[in-house]
C-alpha positions in Angstrom: 9.1 18.9 -4.6 7.7 18.2 -1.1 4.8 16.3 -2.6 7.2 14.2 -4.6 9.2 13.3 -1.4 5.9 12.4 0.4 4.9 10.1 -2.5 8.3 8.5 -2.6 8.2 8.0 1.2 4.8 6.4 1.0 5.8 4.1 -1.9 8.8 2.8 0.1 6.8 2.3 3.2 4.1 0.4 1.3 6.8 -1.6 -0.5 8.4 -2.5 2.9 5.1 -3.7 4.3 4.5 -5.8 1.2 7.9 -7.4 1.4 7.4 -8.1 5.1 4.1 -9.8 4.5 5.4 -11.9 1.6 8.5 -13.0 3.4 6.8 -13.8 6.7 6.8 -17.6 7.1 4.3 -17.5 10.0 1.5 -16.3 7.7 -0.4 -18.8 5.6 -1.1 -18.1 1.9 -4.7 -17.0 2.8 -3.5 -14.6 5.5 -0.9 -13.1 3.1 -3.6 -12.7 0.4 -6.0 -11.0 2.9 -3.3 -8.6 4.1 -2.3 -7.8 0.5 -5.9 -7.1 -0.4 -6.3 -4.8 2.6 -3.2 -2.9 1.6 -4.5 -2.5 -2.0 -7.9 -1.4 -0.8 -6.5 1.2 1.5 -4.1 2.6 -1.1 -6.9 2.9 -3.7 -9.3 4.4 -1.2 -6.7 7.0 -0.1 -6.0 8.0 -3.7 -9.7 8.3 -4.4 -10.3 10.4 -1.3 -7.4 12.7 -2.0 -7.2 13.2 -5.7 -9.6 15.4 -7.5 -10.9 14.0 -10.8 -10.8 16.2 -13.9 -14.3 17.0 -15.1 
């Protein structure tokens, strides 16, 4: 149950960050794209580093 709450909290946090970036009028398209790519890279790296693959 606790893991589920942690995952849900992380999802909402990431979603908030994405919404902030997309709605920020001060950022250019390229800046938004760069930030979105960084968020994606970090999420995938974190998953890869913390999830054991089945063999």
